N, C-alpha and C positions, 0 to 999 in steps of 0.2 A: 643117224646122221653119218654120212660117208666120210672117208678120210679127207677128201678135198674140201668138203664143207667145214670140217673141224679146223683144218689149217687156215681156211679163209676167215673164220670167226676169230681165231687167235691173232692173225695178222691185223684184222680190222680193229679189234678191241685192245690189243696189247702192244703190238709192234709198231703199227703206223703212227699212233699218237706220239710215241717216243721219237721216232724219226722226224716227224713234222716239227717237233720242238727245236730241231737243229736245221730246219730248212730242207729236209729230205722227204722222200716218200718211197713206197715199195709197191710193185705190181706183181701179183701172183700170176704166173704164166701156166702153171699146171703142176700136178702131182702124179708121179709115175707109180706103177704097182709095186715097185721095189722100195718105196718110201722116200724117193728122191723128190724134193720140192724145188721147182724152178721158179726163180723170181728175177725181177729187174729192179735195180736200185735207181731211183730218179732224183731229180733236183740236186741239192748239195751233196747227197750221198753218192750220186753217180760219178762225180768228179773228185771226191774226197780221197786223199792218199790212205786214209784209214778205213776205206770201205770194205776191204777184205776182213779186217778185224771186226767191224760192225756185223758183217754177214755171218761169220763163224762164231764169234763170242757172244753176240747179241741175238740175232735172228735165229740162227741154228740152235743155240742152247735153249732159248725160250720154247721154240717149237718142239724140240726133243723132250723137254721136261713136261710139257703140257699134252703132247700127243706122242706117246711112245712108239707108234708105228713109223714116225719120221726117222729116217736113217741119216740123211744129209740134206743140206740146202746148197744149191748152186746158183750163181748169177749167170744169166744169159745176156 
């Protein structure tokens, strides 16, 4: 399984359900060779003043813990 597939699986199984509980969602836009994951926060998460914290403390930390090749997560 490639890096993007691993990231997609974690987002689908771990991250998305947590965001949906708060009325948000996440879209995976791509994974660069350097380990940068590009996402778009949707729904309530897109307009939330805490979206940066959600992105870094929630999404990024989960992905880095479960997929060590991930170096950072950025919102596009």
